[in-house]
C-alpha positions as CSV (number, residue, x, y, z in Angstrom):
1,M,15.2,36.0,14.5
2,T,16.8,39.0,16.2
3,Y,17.8,42.5,15.2
4,E,21.2,42.8,13.3
5,I,22.9,45.0,15.8
6,T,26.3,44.8,17.4
7,K,27.0,43.1,20.8
8,T,28.0,46.5,22.3
9,K,24.7,48.1,21.2
10,R,22.7,45.1,22.5
11,N,24.4,45.5,25.9
12,L,23.7,49.3,25.9
13,I,20.0,48.6,25.2
14,L,20.0,46.1,28.0
15,F,21.5,48.7,30.3
16,T,18.7,51.1,29.3
17,A,16.1,48.5,30.0
18,C,17.8,47.9,33.4
19,I,17.5,51.6,34.2
20,S,13.8,51.5,33.8
21,T,13.5,48.2,35.7
22,F,15.6,49.5,38.6
23,M,13.5,52.7,38.9
24,A,10.2,50.9,38.8
25,T,11.4,48.4,41.4
26,L,13.1,50.9,43.6
27,D,10.0,53.1,43.6
28,G,8.0,50.2,44.9
29,S,10.4,49.4,47.8
30,I,11.7,52.9,48.7
31,V,8.3,54.4,49.5
32,N,7.1,52.0,52.2
33,I,9.7,53.1,54.7
34,T,8.7,56.8,54.3
35,L,4.9,56.3,54.9
36,P,5.0,57.2,58.6
37,V,6.9,60.4,57.8
38,I,4.5,61.3,55.0
39,S,1.6,60.5,57.3
40,T,2.9,62.9,59.9
41,Y,3.7,65.6,57.3
42,F,0.1,65.7,55.9
43,S,-1.5,64.9,59.3
44,V,-3.4,61.8,57.9
45,S,-3.8,58.3,59.1
46,I,-1.4,55.5,58.1
47,N,-4.4,53.7,56.4
48,S,-4.9,56.8,54.2
49,V,-1.3,57.2,53.3
50,Q,-1.0,53.4,52.5
51,W,-2.9,54.3,49.2
52,I,0.3,55.9,48.0
53,V,1.6,52.3,47.6
54,S,-1.8,50.7,46.7
55,A,-2.7,53.2,44.0
56,Y,0.7,52.6,42.3
57,L,0.3,48.9,42.2
58,L,-3.4,49.1,41.1
59,A,-2.6,51.5,38.2
60,I,0.3,49.4,37.0
61,S,-1.7,46.2,37.0
62,S,-4.8,47.6,35.3
63,V,-3.0,48.9,32.1
64,L,-0.1,46.5,31.6
65,L,-1.9,44.4,28.9
66,I,-2.8,47.6,26.9
67,W,0.8,48.7,26.5
68,G,1.9,45.2,25.3
69,K,-0.8,45.2,22.6
70,I,0.1,48.8,21.4
71,S,3.8,47.9,21.2
72,D,3.1,44.8,19.1
73,N,1.0,47.0,16.7
74,Y,3.1,50.1,16.5
75,G,6.6,49.3,17.8
76,K,8.4,49.5,21.2
77,K,11.0,52.2,20.8
78,Y,9.0,55.4,21.2
79,L,6.4,53.9,23.5
80,F,9.2,52.8,25.9
81,A,10.8,56.3,25.8
82,A,7.3,57.9,26.4
83,G,6.7,55.5,29.4
84,L,10.0,56.6,30.9
85,A,9.2,60.3,30.3
86,V,5.7,59.9,32.0
87,F,7.3,58.1,34.9
88,T,9.8,60.9,35.3
89,V,7.2,63.7,35.1
90,G,5.1,61.7,37.6
91,S,8.1,61.6,39.9
92,V,8.5,65.4,39.7
93,L,4.9,65.9,40.5
94,C,5.1,63.5,43.5
95,G,8.1,65.5,44.8
96,V,6.3,68.8,44.6
97,S,2.9,67.6,45.9
98,N,1.3,69.8,48.6
99,S,-1.5,67.4,49.6
100,L,-2.0,63.7,50.0
101,S,-4.6,63.8,47.1
102,M,-2.1,65.3,44.8
103,L,0.6,62.8,45.8
104,I,-1.7,59.9,45.1
105,V,-2.8,61.2,41.7
106,S,0.9,61.8,40.9
107,R,1.7,58.3,41.9
108,V,-1.0,57.0,39.5
109,L,0.7,59.0,36.7
110,Q,4.1,57.6,37.8
111,A,2.6,54.1,37.7
112,I,1.2,54.5,34.2
113,G,4.7,55.3,33.0
114,A,6.3,52.5,35.0
115,S,3.7,50.1,33.6
116,V,4.8,50.9,30.0
117,T,8.4,49.9,30.7
118,M,7.4,46.9,32.8
119,A,5.2,45.6,29.9
120,L,7.9,46.1,27.3
121,V,11.3,45.2,29.0
122,Q,11.0,41.5,28.5
123,G,9.8,41.8,24.9
124,I,12.7,44.2,24.1
125,V,15.3,41.9,25.6
126,T,13.8,38.8,23.8
127,L,13.8,40.8,20.6
128,I,17.4,41.9,20.6
129,F,19.1,38.9,22.1
130,P,19.5,35.6,20.3
131,P,18.1,32.5,22.1
132,T,21.6,31.5,23.2
133,E,21.9,34.7,25.2
134,R,18.3,35.4,26.2
135,G,18.2,33.6,29.5
136,K,21.4,35.4,30.8
137,A,20.0,38.8,29.7
138,L,16.7,38.2,31.4
139,G,18.7,37.0,34.5
140,I,20.5,40.3,34.6
141,V,17.1,42.1,34.5
142,G,16.1,39.8,37.4
143,T,19.3,40.9,39.3
144,V,18.3,44.5,38.8
145,V,14.9,43.8,40.3
146,A,16.6,42.2,43.3
147,I,19.0,45.2,43.7
148,G,16.1,47.6,43.5
149,S,14.3,45.7,46.2
150,L,17.4,45.4,48.3
151,V,18.6,49.0,48.3
152,G,15.1,50.6,48.4
153,P,14.5,50.6,52.2
154,G,18.0,51.6,53.1
155,L,18.4,54.3,50.5
156,G,14.9,55.7,51.4
157,G,16.0,56.0,55.0
158,I,19.2,57.8,54.1
159,L,17.5,60.2,51.7
160,V,14.6,61.0,54.1
161,H,17.1,61.6,56.9
162,A,19.3,63.8,54.7
163,A,16.9,65.7,52.5
164,G,13.3,64.9,53.5
165,W,10.7,62.6,52.0
166,R,10.4,64.5,48.6
167,S,13.9,63.4,47.8
168,I,12.9,59.8,47.2
169,F,10.9,61.0,44.2
170,F,13.4,63.5,42.9
171,I,16.1,60.9,42.7
172,N,14.2,59.4,39.7
173,I,14.8,62.5,37.6
174,P,18.4,61.9,36.4
175,F,17.8,58.2,35.9
176,G,14.6,58.8,34.0
177,T,16.0,61.5,31.8
178,A,19.1,59.4,30.9
179,G,16.8,56.4,30.1
180,V,14.7,58.5,27.7
181,I,17.7,59.8,25.8
182,L,19.4,56.4,25.6
183,A,16.2,54.7,24.4
184,L,15.7,57.2,21.6
185,I,19.4,56.9,20.5
186,L,19.9,53.2,20.9
187,M,16.7,51.3,20.3
188,P,16.1,50.3,16.7
189,K,12.7,50.9,15.1
190,A,10.6,47.8,15.4
191,E,9.2,45.9,12.5
192,V,5.5,45.9,13.1
193,K,2.4,44.4,11.5
194,A,1.5,45.6,8.1
195,G,-2.0,46.5,7.1
196,N,-4.8,48.0,9.0
197,K,-4.1,48.3,12.8
198,S,-6.9,48.7,15.2
199,F,-7.1,49.2,19.0
200,D,-9.7,47.4,21.0
201,M,-11.0,50.4,23.1
202,R,-14.2,48.6,24.4
203,G,-12.3,45.5,25.4
204,S,-9.7,47.7,27.1
205,V,-12.2,49.6,29.2
206,V,-13.9,46.3,30.3
207,F,-10.5,44.8,31.1
208,V,-9.4,47.8,33.2
209,F,-12.7,47.8,35.2
210,S,-12.4,44.0,35.8
211,I,-8.8,44.1,37.0
212,S,-9.3,47.3,39.0
213,L,-12.3,45.8,40.8
214,L,-10.3,42.6,41.6
215,F,-7.2,44.5,42.9
216,I,-9.2,47.0,44.9
217,G,-11.1,44.1,46.6
218,L,-7.8,42.4,47.5
219,L,-6.1,45.6,48.7
220,L,-9.1,46.6,50.8
221,L,-9.3,43.2,52.4
222,Q,-5.6,43.4,53.3
223,D,-6.2,46.8,54.9
224,G,-9.1,45.4,56.9
225,V,-11.5,47.9,55.3
226,I,-14.0,45.2,54.0
227,S,-15.0,41.7,55.0
228,P,-14.0,38.5,53.2
229,V,-17.7,38.3,52.1
230,A,-17.6,41.8,50.5
231,M,-14.3,40.9,48.8
232,L,-15.9,37.8,47.4
233,L,-18.8,39.8,46.0
234,M,-16.3,42.2,44.3
235,L,-14.4,39.2,43.0
236,A,-17.6,37.7,41.5
237,V,-18.4,41.0,39.7
238,S,-14.8,41.2,38.5
239,L,-15.1,37.6,37.2
240,M,-18.3,38.3,35.3
241,L,-16.7,41.4,33.7
242,F,-13.7,39.3,32.7
243,I,-15.8,36.5,31.2
244,A,-17.7,39.2,29.2
245,F,-14.3,40.6,28.1
246,I,-13.1,37.1,26.9
247,M,-16.3,36.5,25.0
248,Y,-16.0,39.8,23.3
249,E,-12.3,39.3,22.4
250,K,-13.1,36.0,20.7
251,K,-15.2,37.9,18.1
252,L,-12.5,40.3,17.1
253,A,-10.0,39.9,14.3
254,D,-7.3,41.9,16.2
255,P,-8.2,41.6,19.9
256,L,-6.5,43.2,22.9
257,L,-5.8,39.7,24.2
258,D,-5.3,36.9,21.7
259,I,-6.9,33.9,23.5
260,R,-5.0,31.5,21.2
261,L,-1.8,32.3,23.1
262,F,-3.1,30.2,26.0
263,K,-3.5,27.1,23.7
264,N,0.3,27.0,23.9
265,I,0.8,24.6,26.8
266,K,4.4,25.8,27.5
267,F,3.2,29.4,27.6
268,S,0.2,28.7,29.8
269,I,1.9,26.4,32.3
270,S,4.9,28.8,32.6
271,L,2.6,31.7,33.4
272,V,0.7,29.6,36.0
273,T,3.9,28.5,37.7
274,A,5.2,32.1,37.7
275,Y,2.0,33.2,39.4
276,I,2.2,30.4,42.0
277,S,5.9,31.3,42.7
278,Y,5.1,34.9,43.4
279,L,2.0,34.1,45.4
280,S,4.0,31.8,47.7
281,M,6.9,34.2,48.0
282,F,4.8,37.2,48.9
283,A,3.0,35.2,51.6
284,Y,6.4,34.6,53.1
285,I,7.6,38.2,52.5
286,F,4.5,39.6,54.3
287,L,4.8,37.5,57.5
288,M,8.5,37.1,57.9
289,P,9.1,40.6,59.3
290,F,6.5,40.0,62.0
291,Y,8.2,36.8,63.0
292,L,11.7,38.4,63.1
293,Q,10.6,41.6,65.1
294,Y,7.8,40.3,67.3
295,V,8.7,36.6,67.9
296,L,12.5,36.8,68.0
297,N,12.6,40.5,69.1
298,Y,15.1,41.7,66.6
299,D,15.2,45.5,66.0
300,I,13.9,46.8,62.6
301,M,17.5,47.2,61.2
302,T,18.6,43.7,62.1
303,A,15.3,42.3,60.7
304,G,15.9,44.3,57.5
305,F,19.4,42.9,57.1
306,I,18.1,39.3,57.6
307,M,15.3,39.9,55.0
308,S,17.8,41.3,52.5
309,V,19.5,37.9,52.2
310,Y,16.7,36.8,49.9
311,P,17.1,39.5,47.2
312,L,20.9,39.4,47.5
313,T,20.9,35.6,46.9
314,T,18.5,36.0,44.0
315,G,20.5,38.8,42.4
316,V,23.7,36.8,42.5
317,I,22.2,33.5,41.2
318,A,19.7,34.8,38.6
319,P,22.2,35.6,35.8
320,L,24.0,32.3,36.3
321,S,20.6,30.5,36.1
322,G,19.7,32.3,33.0
323,W,23.1,31.5,31.4
324,I,22.7,27.8,32.2
325,S,19.2,27.8,30.6
326,D,20.8,29.3,27.4
327,K,23.1,26.3,27.2
328,K,20.6,23.7,28.4
329,S,16.8,23.4,28.4
330,S,15.0,25.9,30.7
331,I,12.4,23.4,32.0
332,P,14.6,21.2,34.2
333,L,15.9,24.4,35.9
334,T,12.4,25.6,36.7
335,L,11.6,22.2,38.1
336,I,14.7,22.2,40.3
337,G,14.0,25.8,41.5
338,L,10.4,24.9,42.5
339,C,11.5,21.8,44.3
340,I,14.0,23.8,46.3
341,N,11.4,26.4,47.2
342,T,9.0,23.6,48.3
343,V,11.6,22.2,50.7
344,A,12.5,25.8,51.9
345,F,8.9,26.5,52.8
346,G,8.6,23.2,54.6
347,L,11.7,24.1,56.7
348,L,10.5,27.6,57.4
349,S,7.2,26.2,58.7
350,V,9.0,24.5,61.7
351,L,10.8,27.7,62.9
352,N,9.9,28.6,66.5
353,A,10.5,31.2,69.2
354,S,14.0,29.9,69.8
355,S,15.3,29.6,66.3
356,S,18.7,31.2,65.8
357,V,19.8,33.5,63.1
358,A,22.3,30.9,62.1
359,R,19.4,28.6,61.2
360,I,17.1,31.3,59.7
361,I,19.6,32.9,57.2
362,P,20.5,29.6,55.4
363,L,16.7,29.0,54.9
364,I,16.2,32.4,53.4
365,M,19.3,31.9,51.2
366,L,17.8,28.5,50.1
367,L,14.5,30.3,49.2
368,G,16.3,33.0,47.3
369,F,18.4,30.3,45.5
370,G,15.3,28.4,44.5
371,S,13.6,31.5,43.2
372,A,16.5,32.6,41.1
373,V,17.0,29.1,39.6
374,F,13.3,29.1,38.7
375,Q,12.5,32.7,37.6
376,S,15.1,33.5,34.8
377,P,14.6,30.2,32.9
378,N,10.8,30.4,33.3
379,T,10.7,33.9,31.9
380,S,12.9,32.8,29.0
381,A,10.5,29.9,28.4
382,I,7.5,32.3,28.4
383,M,9.0,34.8,26.0
384,G,10.5,32.1,23.8
385,S,7.2,30.3,23.3
386,V,5.5,33.1,21.4
387,S,6.0,34.6,17.9
388,R,7.9,37.8,17.4
389,D,4.8,39.9,16.8
390,K,3.3,38.8,20.2
391,L,6.3,39.6,22.4
392,G,4.7,42.8,23.7
393,V,1.5,41.1,24.8
394,A,3.4,38.1,26.2
395,G,5.7,40.4,28.3
396,S,2.7,42.4,29.6
397,I,0.8,39.2,30.5
398,N,3.8,37.9,32.4
399,A,4.2,41.2,34.3
400,F,0.5,41.1,35.1
401,F,0.7,37.6,36.5
402,R,3.7,38.6,38.6
403,N,1.8,41.6,40.1
404,F,-1.4,39.5,40.6
405,G,0.7,36.9,42.4
406,M,2.2,39.5,44.7
407,V,-1.1,40.9,45.7
408,S,-3.0,37.6,46.0
409,G,0.0,36.1,48.0
410,T,-0.3,38.9,50.6
411,T,-4.1,38.5,50.7
412,L,-3.7,34.8,51.1
413,A,-1.4,35.3,54.1
414,V,-3.9,37.8,55.7
415,M,-7.0,35.6,55.2
416,L,-5.3,32.3,56.2
417,F,-3.7,33.8,59.2
418,M,-7.0,35.2,60.4
419,F,-8.8,31.9,59.7
420,V,-6.3,29.8,61.6
421,T,-5.7,32.2,64.6
422,K,-9.1,34.0,64.7
423,V,-7.0,37.2,65.0
424,G,-6.3,39.7,62.3
425,I,-2.6,40.3,61.8
426,S,-3.2,44.1,61.9
427,N,-4.6,43.6,65.4
428,M,-1.4,42.2,66.7
429,S,1.2,44.6,68.0
430,S,4.4,44.3,70.0
431,H,2.5,45.2,73.2
432,V,-0.1,42.5,73.0
433,F,1.7,40.0,70.8
434,D,1.1,36.3,71.5
435,S,4.0,34.4,70.0
436,A,2.2,31.0,70.2
437,V,-0.8,32.4,68.3
438,F,1.4,34.0,65.7
439,L,3.5,30.9,65.1
440,K,0.3,28.9,64.6
441,G,-0.8,31.2,61.8
442,F,2.8,31.5,60.4
443,R,3.2,27.8,60.1
444,A,-0.2,27.4,58.4
445,V,0.8,30.1,55.8
446,M,4.3,28.5,55.2
447,I,2.8,25.1,54.7
448,T,0.2,26.4,52.3
449,A,2.9,28.3,50.4
450,G,4.9,25.1,50.2
451,S,1.8,23.2,49.0
452,F,1.3,25.7,46.2
453,S,4.9,25.4,45.3
454,F,4.6,21.6,45.2
455,F,1.6,22.0,42.9
456,A,3.8,24.1,40.6
457,V,6.3,21.3,40.6
458,I,3.6,18.9,39.3
459,L,2.7,21.4,36.6
460,S,6.4,21.7,35.6
461,V,6.7,17.9,35.4
462,F,3.7,17.9,33.0
463,R,5.3,20.7,31.0
464,R,8.5,18.7,30.7
465,K,6.6,15.7,29.5
466,I,4.8,17.8,26.8
467,K,8.2,19.2,25.7
468,A,9.7,15.7,25.5
469,E,6.8,14.6,23.3
470,E,7.2,17.6,21.0
471,N,10.9,16.9,20.7
472,S,10.2,13.3,19.8
473,L,7.7,14.3,17.2
474,N,10.1,16.8,15.6
475,S,12.8,14.1,15.6
476,E,10.5,11.7,13.8
477,N,9.5,14.3,11.3
478,R,13.2,15.0,10.5
479,V,13.8,11.3,10.0
480,F,10.8,11.0,7.7
481,I,11.9,14.0,5.6
482,G,15.5,12.6,5.4
483,E,14.2,9.3,4.1
């Protein structure tokens, strides 16, 4: 069931959702290129300024689930508009920050606003579009994500050159303001649960502590601040807190996280395959710039253009993939996309110091094509497998798994590279760079990413089998009723 609204209004709501998605994605990709400038401006180390990025990701991931639950209980319209407003205010404060501490705190505020929209976008799209149009709409959202990733570094460079680093935050103000106004005008009031509504504050606090500890451990390991042993200890404490959270949630009538959702095989497998996809992809995204700049000796602009082939391909293919999934089943497409990615990782693993750009670009295009074929139908499968009153939580869980995959993929690349080469990636520079050592680690990471992708293929085959059995059972029930 969807809202009875006109096609024009649906598309305008989709446009509003895309504005928030674009800003959140752009803000993640536009800041990285400005870190050296901000480091110089505040006279701090690059490790310290890196927390401008890390704090943003940490804050988003910690509270995603909370917004999904609140939206299911009280509606999405005003919460979505409030999230955009907080993001915009956070952007203003980032732009006027006069110290690194103020900038990081402002980034946390900005992230809290962004997390609201991230948690709600997929649920809103699923709610207003019928199943025959859902995949295409989610594919368009995927394209906007790709565009935000694509234009971020280039736009950031232009803005910093023309107007200074503060301009990368001020640019959000007109988009955020327009988004708030459009959301309040266009989005219908949601039908929410009747009866007594409660919010699980205790569970929320435990969940936030658990996830924060997990992400802090992963981020500190990436930065080389702590050892793998220390990270594992933090992971163990995080796991104990999460187990305590799950045990507590099972006792509640209206929990923050409804564990019963994960009994849905289609929902659970789709989430796991999404996580694996992002883990594999970000292991590649982390190491590929080193390969292009230090092994093949391309300048940073050329390397950037080559890397942009991935989001460009994804942006073009994602809506088409979503449209096909609306006409056909989504599961075969996810299987095809994962198979393509498995092959692409295998081919990337055999790149060497003499590989030409004519060989590299088609492989990156292949990887982008496989990701686009997988992601839109898989998101549609996740959102289509839950009831209407769980769309907020389902969307926030999916967004969390995406962020977790991104961080753990980068961490996997760092740890595996260090294990194989006995050298930390942060210790390698253009002046003392050993191509043979790097390629040894690079190949190990690409092979591992391909292996994870192949495991996701196996899971998708199992998911397809479950779906076929469900369809067969439904068919038998229809025949029985007809008789």
